[in-house]
KEZA-167489 format. One line per 5 residues: number of its first residue (from 1); their letters; for each residue x, y, z of C-alpha. Coordinates in steps of 0.5 Angstrom, whole numbers. Example, Ala and Ser with C-alpha at 12.3 -4.5 7.8 and 13.67 -1.06 7.14 Angstrom:
! residues 2
1 = AS = 25,-9,16  27,-2,14;
! end
This chain:
! residues 701
1 = MILFA = -17,23,-273  -10,23,-277  -8,18,-282  -1,16,-284  0,11,-289;
6 = TGLMA = 6,9,-293  8,2,-298  8,-5,-296  13,-8,-292  14,-16,-292;
11 = AACGG = 13,-19,-285  14,-27,-283  9,-29,-278  12,-31,-271  7,-37,-270;
16 = AGQQG = 10,-41,-277  12,-47,-273  5,-48,-269  4,-56,-270  8,-56,-276;
21 = LAYPE = 4,-51,-279  7,-46,-284  3,-40,-284  3,-35,-290  7,-29,-290;
26 = TAKVD = 3,-23,-289  5,-17,-291  5,-11,-287  4,-3,-288  6,2,-283;
31 = TVDVY = -1,5,-283  -2,9,-276  -9,12,-274  -9,18,-269  -14,18,-264;
36 = FGTRV = -14,24,-259  -7,24,-259  -6,16,-258  -2,13,-264  -5,6,-266;
41 = PDPYR = -2,2,-272  -6,-2,-277  -1,-6,-280  -6,-10,-284  -10,-5,-286;
46 = WLEND = -9,-7,-294  -13,-13,-292  -19,-9,-292  -19,-8,-299  -23,-15,-300;
51 = TSAAT = -23,-14,-308  -16,-13,-309  -11,-19,-312  -7,-19,-306  -12,-20,-301;
56 = AAWVE = -15,-26,-306  -8,-29,-306  -8,-28,-298  -15,-31,-298  -13,-37,-302;
61 = AENKV = -6,-38,-298  -10,-38,-291  -15,-43,-294  -10,-48,-296  -7,-48,-289;
66 = TESYL = -13,-49,-286  -16,-54,-291  -9,-58,-290  -10,-58,-282  -17,-60,-282;
71 = SKIPF = -16,-66,-287  -12,-69,-282  -17,-70,-277  -18,-77,-277  -26,-77,-276;
76 = RKALL = -27,-71,-281  -31,-75,-286  -35,-79,-281  -37,-73,-278  -39,-70,-284;
81 = ERLTR = -43,-76,-286  -46,-76,-279  -48,-69,-279  -51,-70,-286  -55,-76,-284;
86 = VADYE = -58,-73,-278  -60,-66,-282  -64,-71,-287  -71,-70,-284  -77,-66,-286;
91 = RIGAP = -77,-59,-283  -84,-56,-284  -86,-49,-282  -93,-46,-279  -98,-45,-285;
96 = SVHHG = -100,-38,-286  -107,-36,-289  -108,-31,-295  -114,-31,-299  -117,-37,-297;
101 = KYYFS = -110,-41,-299  -105,-44,-294  -98,-43,-295  -92,-46,-291  -85,-48,-292;
106 = KNDGL = -82,-55,-292  -75,-58,-293  -75,-65,-295  -68,-66,-291  -62,-64,-295;
111 = QNQNV = -65,-59,-300  -61,-53,-300  -67,-48,-299  -74,-49,-296  -79,-50,-301;
116 = IYVQD = -86,-46,-301  -92,-50,-302  -99,-48,-302  -106,-52,-301  -113,-50,-301;
121 = GPESE = -115,-52,-294  -111,-55,-288  -111,-62,-290  -111,-61,-297  -106,-64,-302;
126 = PRVFL = -100,-59,-302  -97,-57,-309  -91,-53,-310  -92,-45,-310  -84,-43,-311;
131 = DPNKL = -78,-47,-311  -72,-43,-309  -67,-49,-311  -69,-47,-318  -66,-40,-318;
136 = SDDGT = -59,-42,-318  -55,-48,-319  -51,-48,-313  -57,-46,-308  -53,-40,-306;
141 = VALTG = -60,-36,-308  -64,-35,-302  -71,-34,-301  -72,-28,-296  -79,-26,-296;
146 = LSFSN = -86,-27,-299  -91,-21,-299  -98,-22,-302  -102,-16,-305  -108,-15,-301;
151 = DGKYT = -113,-17,-307  -109,-23,-308  -107,-22,-315  -100,-21,-314  -94,-25,-310;
156 = AYTIS = -88,-21,-309  -82,-25,-306  -75,-22,-304  -68,-26,-305  -61,-25,-303;
161 = RSGSD = -55,-28,-307  -49,-31,-304  -51,-29,-297  -51,-22,-298  -56,-17,-295;
166 = WTEIY = -57,-14,-302  -64,-15,-304  -68,-16,-310  -75,-16,-311  -79,-21,-316;
171 = VLDTE = -87,-21,-317  -91,-27,-319  -98,-28,-321  -101,-31,-315  -106,-36,-319;
176 = TGRLL = -102,-38,-325  -95,-37,-321  -92,-34,-328  -86,-29,-326  -88,-22,-328;
181 = DDHIV = -83,-17,-331  -83,-13,-325  -76,-13,-322  -72,-9,-316  -65,-9,-315;
186 = WAKFT = -60,-5,-310  -66,-6,-304  -64,-7,-297  -67,-9,-291  -74,-9,-294;
191 = GAAWQ = -80,-13,-296  -86,-11,-301  -91,-7,-297  -97,-7,-302  -102,-2,-303;
196 = GDGFY = -107,-1,-309  -103,-4,-316  -96,-3,-313  -92,-4,-307  -87,0,-303;
201 = YSAYD = -80,-2,-301  -73,1,-299  -67,2,-303  -60,5,-303  -57,8,-309;
206 = VPQEG = -53,4,-314  -46,3,-310  -39,4,-313  -37,-2,-317  -32,-6,-314;
211 = KEYSN = -35,-4,-307  -41,-7,-307  -40,-11,-300  -35,-6,-296  -37,1,-297;
216 = VNENH = -41,5,-292  -49,5,-294  -52,12,-293  -58,15,-296  -64,9,-295;
221 = KVYYH = -70,11,-299  -77,9,-299  -80,8,-306  -87,6,-309  -87,1,-315;
226 = KMGTP = -93,1,-320  -94,-6,-323  -92,-6,-330  -87,-1,-330  -79,-1,-330;
231 = QSQDR = -76,1,-323  -73,7,-326  -80,10,-326  -81,8,-319  -84,14,-314;
236 = LVFED = -79,17,-309  -84,17,-303  -79,19,-297  -72,20,-295  -68,24,-290;
241 = KAHPR = -63,28,-293  -61,31,-286  -60,24,-283  -56,20,-288  -55,14,-284;
246 = RFVSV = -62,12,-282  -66,6,-284  -73,8,-287  -78,3,-289  -86,3,-289;
251 = SVDED = -91,-2,-288  -99,-2,-289  -104,-5,-285  -108,-11,-289  -114,-7,-290;
256 = ETMMF = -110,-1,-293  -113,4,-288  -106,6,-285  -99,7,-287  -93,7,-282;
261 = LYESG = -87,10,-283  -81,8,-279  -74,11,-278  -68,7,-274  -61,6,-274;
266 = EGRGN = -59,12,-269  -61,9,-263  -64,3,-259  -71,4,-262  -74,7,-268;
271 = TLSVK = -79,13,-269  -86,12,-272  -91,16,-276  -97,14,-279  -101,17,-285;
276 = DLRKP = -109,16,-285  -110,13,-292  -118,14,-292  -116,21,-293  -114,23,-299;
281 = GASFV = -108,28,-299  -106,26,-292  -99,27,-290  -95,23,-284  -96,25,-277;
286 = PMATD = -91,23,-272  -93,18,-267  -86,18,-263  -80,22,-265  -74,19,-261;
291 = MDYQY = -70,13,-262  -69,10,-255  -75,6,-255  -78,1,-260  -85,3,-263;
296 = SPMEV = -88,-3,-267  -95,-3,-269  -99,-10,-269  -105,-9,-273  -111,-4,-274;
301 = LDGKI = -117,-7,-270  -124,-3,-270  -121,3,-272  -115,2,-266  -108,2,-268;
306 = YLYTN = -105,-3,-263  -98,-3,-261  -92,-6,-258  -87,-1,-254  -82,-1,-249;
311 = YGAPK = -83,6,-248  -84,7,-240  -84,0,-240  -77,-3,-240  -80,-10,-241;
316 = GRVMA = -85,-8,-246  -93,-7,-246  -99,-7,-251  -102,0,-252  -107,3,-257;
321 = ATPDK = -108,9,-261  -113,13,-265  -111,16,-272  -114,23,-269  -110,22,-263;
326 = PGVDQ = -103,19,-265  -98,22,-260  -95,17,-256  -97,21,-250  -104,20,-252;
331 = WEEVV = -104,12,-252  -108,8,-248  -105,2,-244  -108,-4,-246  -103,-10,-243;
336 = PEGDA = -99,-7,-238  -91,-9,-236  -91,-15,-233  -85,-19,-229  -83,-22,-235;
341 = VLSGA = -81,-19,-242  -86,-18,-247  -82,-21,-253  -88,-22,-258  -95,-19,-259;
346 = QIIGG = -100,-21,-265  -107,-20,-266  -110,-27,-269  -118,-28,-269  -119,-22,-266;
351 = KLLLT = -115,-23,-259  -108,-21,-257  -103,-27,-257  -97,-25,-253  -91,-29,-252;
356 = YDKDA = -86,-27,-246  -79,-29,-244  -79,-32,-237  -71,-34,-235  -70,-34,-243;
361 = ANRAY = -76,-39,-244  -82,-37,-247  -89,-37,-244  -95,-35,-248  -102,-32,-246;
366 = VYTPE = -109,-30,-250  -112,-23,-248  -118,-20,-250  -117,-13,-254  -119,-10,-248;
371 = GRLLH = -113,-13,-244  -117,-18,-240  -113,-25,-239  -117,-31,-242  -111,-36,-241;
376 = EIDLP = -104,-39,-241  -102,-44,-246  -99,-50,-243  -93,-51,-248  -90,-57,-248;
381 = SLGSV = -84,-56,-244  -78,-50,-244  -77,-48,-251  -79,-43,-256  -86,-41,-259;
386 = GFSGN = -88,-37,-265  -95,-36,-268  -98,-36,-274  -105,-33,-276  -109,-27,-278;
391 = KDSKE = -113,-22,-274  -120,-24,-277  -118,-32,-278  -121,-37,-272  -115,-41,-274;
396 = CFFTF = -108,-41,-271  -102,-45,-271  -96,-45,-267  -89,-48,-268  -85,-50,-262;
401 = TSFTI = -78,-52,-261  -73,-54,-255  -66,-56,-255  -68,-63,-256  -75,-62,-259;
406 = PGAVY = -74,-61,-267  -79,-55,-269  -86,-58,-269  -93,-55,-272  -99,-55,-267;
411 = SYDME = -106,-53,-269  -109,-48,-263  -116,-48,-261  -116,-41,-258  -123,-42,-255;
416 = ANTYR = -122,-48,-252  -115,-47,-251  -113,-54,-253  -108,-56,-259  -106,-62,-263;
421 = VYRAP = -100,-64,-267  -101,-61,-274  -94,-64,-277  -88,-66,-273  -81,-68,-276;
426 = KVDFD = -78,-75,-275  -70,-74,-274  -65,-79,-273  -63,-77,-266  -66,-81,-259;
431 = TDGFV = -69,-75,-256  -71,-79,-250  -63,-80,-248  -62,-73,-247  -64,-68,-242;
436 = TEQVF = -63,-60,-241  -63,-57,-235  -62,-49,-233  -57,-47,-228  -56,-40,-225;
441 = YTSKD = -49,-37,-224  -46,-31,-221  -42,-26,-225  -36,-22,-223  -40,-16,-220;
446 = GTRIP = -45,-21,-217  -51,-21,-222  -55,-27,-223  -54,-30,-230  -58,-36,-233;
451 = MFLTY = -55,-42,-237  -58,-48,-241  -54,-54,-241  -56,-60,-245  -52,-67,-245;
456 = KKGLE = -53,-74,-244  -57,-77,-239  -53,-80,-233  -47,-75,-234  -42,-75,-229;
461 = KNGDN = -40,-69,-226  -32,-71,-226  -29,-65,-229  -27,-68,-236  -33,-67,-240;
466 = PVYLY = -32,-63,-247  -36,-57,-247  -39,-52,-253  -40,-46,-249  -44,-41,-254;
471 = GYGGF = -46,-34,-252  -48,-27,-256  -50,-22,-251  -52,-16,-255  -57,-11,-259;
476 = NISLN = -63,-13,-254  -63,-20,-257  -65,-26,-253  -62,-33,-254  -68,-38,-253;
481 = PSFSS = -68,-45,-253  -68,-48,-260  -66,-55,-263  -60,-56,-268  -59,-62,-271;
486 = MRIPF = -51,-60,-272  -50,-61,-264  -52,-68,-264  -46,-72,-266  -42,-67,-261;
491 = LESGG = -48,-69,-255  -47,-76,-257  -40,-76,-256  -41,-74,-249  -41,-67,-250;
496 = IYAQA = -45,-61,-246  -48,-56,-250  -48,-50,-246  -52,-43,-248  -51,-37,-243;
501 = NLRGG = -56,-31,-243  -51,-26,-242  -53,-18,-241  -53,-14,-247  -59,-19,-249;
506 = GEYGE = -66,-18,-248  -68,-24,-243  -70,-19,-238  -72,-13,-242  -68,-6,-243;
511 = EWHLA = -65,-5,-237  -61,-12,-238  -59,-10,-245  -57,-3,-243  -52,-7,-238;
516 = GTKMH = -48,-10,-243  -47,-3,-248  -42,2,-249  -38,3,-243  -42,-3,-239;
521 = KQNVF = -40,-8,-245  -34,-11,-240  -40,-14,-236  -42,-18,-242  -35,-21,-243;
526 = DDFIA = -35,-22,-235  -41,-26,-235  -38,-31,-241  -32,-32,-237  -36,-33,-231;
531 = AAEYL = -40,-38,-234  -34,-42,-236  -31,-41,-229  -38,-44,-226  -38,-50,-231;
536 = IAEKY = -31,-51,-228  -32,-50,-221  -38,-55,-221  -34,-60,-224  -38,-60,-231;
541 = TSKDK = -31,-59,-235  -24,-57,-234  -20,-51,-238  -17,-57,-243  -24,-59,-245;
546 = LAIVG = -28,-52,-246  -29,-49,-253  -32,-42,-253  -36,-40,-260  -40,-34,-262;
551 = GSNGG = -42,-31,-268  -42,-23,-271  -43,-20,-264  -42,-27,-261  -35,-27,-265;
556 = LLVGA = -33,-20,-262  -35,-24,-255  -31,-30,-256  -25,-25,-259  -25,-21,-253;
561 = CMTQR = -25,-27,-248  -20,-31,-251  -15,-24,-251  -17,-23,-244  -17,-30,-241;
566 = PDLFR = -13,-34,-246  -11,-39,-240  -19,-41,-239  -21,-44,-246  -18,-50,-250;
571 = VAVPQ = -21,-48,-256  -24,-41,-259  -29,-40,-265  -30,-33,-267  -35,-33,-273;
576 = VGVMD = -36,-27,-277  -34,-23,-271  -33,-15,-270  -26,-15,-269  -24,-8,-270;
581 = MLRYH = -28,-4,-265  -24,2,-267  -26,2,-275  -33,-2,-275  -37,4,-276;
586 = KFTIG = -33,5,-283  -36,-1,-287  -43,-2,-290  -48,-1,-284  -43,-2,-278;
591 = WNWAS = -45,5,-276  -52,2,-274  -48,-1,-268  -46,5,-265  -52,5,-260;
596 = DYGTS = -49,-1,-257  -42,0,-258  -41,7,-258  -35,9,-263  -28,11,-263;
601 = EDSKE = -30,18,-265  -35,20,-260  -30,22,-254  -23,20,-251  -26,16,-246;
606 = MFEYL = -30,12,-251  -24,11,-255  -20,8,-249  -26,4,-247  -26,1,-254;
611 = KGYSP = -19,0,-255  -19,-3,-248  -23,-9,-250  -22,-9,-258  -20,-16,-260;
616 = LHNLK = -15,-14,-265  -12,-9,-261  -11,-14,-255  -7,-19,-258  0,-19,-255;
621 = PGTVY = 6,-22,-258  9,-29,-254  2,-30,-251  -1,-37,-251  -8,-37,-254;
626 = PATLV = -13,-43,-255  -13,-47,-261  -17,-42,-266  -21,-43,-272  -24,-36,-275;
631 = TTADH = -29,-36,-280  -32,-31,-285  -34,-31,-292  -33,-27,-298  -40,-24,-299;
636 = DDRVV = -41,-22,-292  -43,-15,-292  -46,-14,-285  -39,-15,-281  -34,-15,-287;
641 = PAHSF = -29,-20,-287  -23,-15,-286  -25,-16,-279  -23,-23,-279  -18,-22,-284;
646 = KFAAT = -14,-17,-280  -15,-21,-273  -13,-28,-276  -6,-25,-279  -5,-21,-272;
651 = LQECN = -6,-28,-268  -2,-32,-272  4,-27,-271  3,-26,-264  1,-33,-262;
656 = GGSNP = 7,-36,-257  4,-43,-257  4,-49,-261  -4,-49,-262  -7,-48,-269;
661 = TLIRI = -9,-41,-271  -13,-42,-277  -18,-38,-281  -24,-41,-286  -26,-36,-291;
666 = DSKAG = -32,-39,-295  -34,-37,-302  -41,-35,-305  -43,-34,-298  -45,-28,-293;
671 = HGGGK = -46,-27,-286  -50,-34,-285  -57,-33,-287  -59,-36,-293  -53,-41,-294;
676 = PMGKV = -55,-47,-298  -55,-54,-294  -49,-57,-297  -44,-51,-295  -48,-51,-288;
681 = LEEQA = -46,-58,-287  -39,-57,-289  -38,-51,-285  -41,-55,-279  -37,-61,-280;
686 = DIYGF = -30,-57,-280  -32,-53,-274  -34,-59,-270  -29,-63,-272  -24,-57,-270;
691 = IMYNL = -27,-57,-263  -27,-64,-262  -20,-66,-265  -17,-60,-260  -21,-63,-254;
696 = GMDLK = -19,-70,-255  -26,-73,-257  -27,-79,-261  -33,-79,-265  -39,-84,-262;
701 = D = -45,-86,-266;
! end
């Protein structure tokens, strides 16, 4: 690839008159990339420099235009107030037991971050163990993980600042809660894996100043930190110099008998090695060496290593290995692949707790360690379940949620196969007044696709109902039923929330995933477009009442669909999306997505395929695009904001209609995780306000 670049040229935006909006004048450069003989202009390349004064000025100017537009939405304030009210309910996580104490997270309602509580027994009075809200004045420091040393003496916790993927590790004295001097910086995609008087973690070298949130992340390394020593003395445990663009990490079982080493990032799965810690001087022995499949140790039980894998089983199975016969070809099958997708596998109380996805909703079963089915757990409804418990504990808890049921916590008796409500929230929302149905529709190539629809009881299929259509379709991620208070005002006002389970996800296993990757990525967009066409054909809605929304890979989905079928949607909201498919792999960890996308450097065929759907490269001058609100944030180092910056600038230039084409750029925020409640509420009020206003809706209480 050859790069040509010269200076800046000023260019007026062609859509400056849209609904009276005066967009900023975005400068252009005559940068051109050449791929396999094809010249591809990149006139807004300068916006990739996220720390320049010019980019900062552009961000400020764009936010002013967006704020001016949003401020004129008549129900904006009332919508924020309603969202605040419905979000103000107690949210509690399932307890986890460590050294006889019960730890759980709780949010009183509008706290920026969840607080960690501890209690001496399941019914004892809780007390605060760690309050992340005290870590920053504005709530932008988020707790991302807890890890207890195996002797119970220490508790490591990880934090993220302003939504970044960069991780810091701190350590508390578990008994007193006193913060110790141990502090790890520039860690990433890691927790603390305890062994002895210290822990393992994964980190990168200190990044170049000013490029902390954009430069490519390379040479991930595993270190061991001994308590009471500075980070500069931490011991390098593992690095793979031959493969700088891999993630590396380790885990240690609770009894500190086995340590596992993982490498990932160059395929759809991970390699796996094991070290027998009972043998002094032992080294890592490979268990699985390819990255095309997932290999995930569950627990070590009675000398056996239990693992989840989709190797030889696209829908997943449970296997067992022994340290003396660690190779994948020597593993014993415990629970074979079934008709549904194995999406969760744990050992609790000496039994296997397995969660399956059947048509994108969870089912749960209990098996013996030998693989004999004991019973199915009769869950409350179609929804999502998550279990909590230890391998030796008889106590088991689970959380359950659906589109209309907020997350409740249940205490589960594995012997009797019964459960009771342990803690349940109350929310300002009439759950009985709404219904969820699952429908199936046919995509362009005849594939049957599931979709969940949630709406008010008594809805008339008159072709005039507003629809919020959401999708993702990538990276083997399943969209299961879940509750969000943010949807409530939209549903109360007569809207339909539609969630499509597209190819590329994990709903039907690895084959379903692969059908939406690389040269098959168009299937994902076809599935989403077909969902919209189904909703219109079945009289749920019309083109003028249809909004599409998605984040990250889902932002790519929205960007691709609005450029391929701009006539089909009234509103589009691509959130923190991957919009430049030719250069995505050149920033932070973008290279990790090549297993799903391929890259523009792979081959001429792959380049042409990517260019054929890349949202940035398929905006056409004079086209009437949907009312669009692009969202991103200044600390997003997962999908760097340059994607959204360049897409928004090009969209404003190309849009030939009167629909608004805006970008909302949040500050001190990242890809979405750990965002304080205040910022979440403001962002969601703006997104739903933009959607409802452009769909002609009124806010109803």
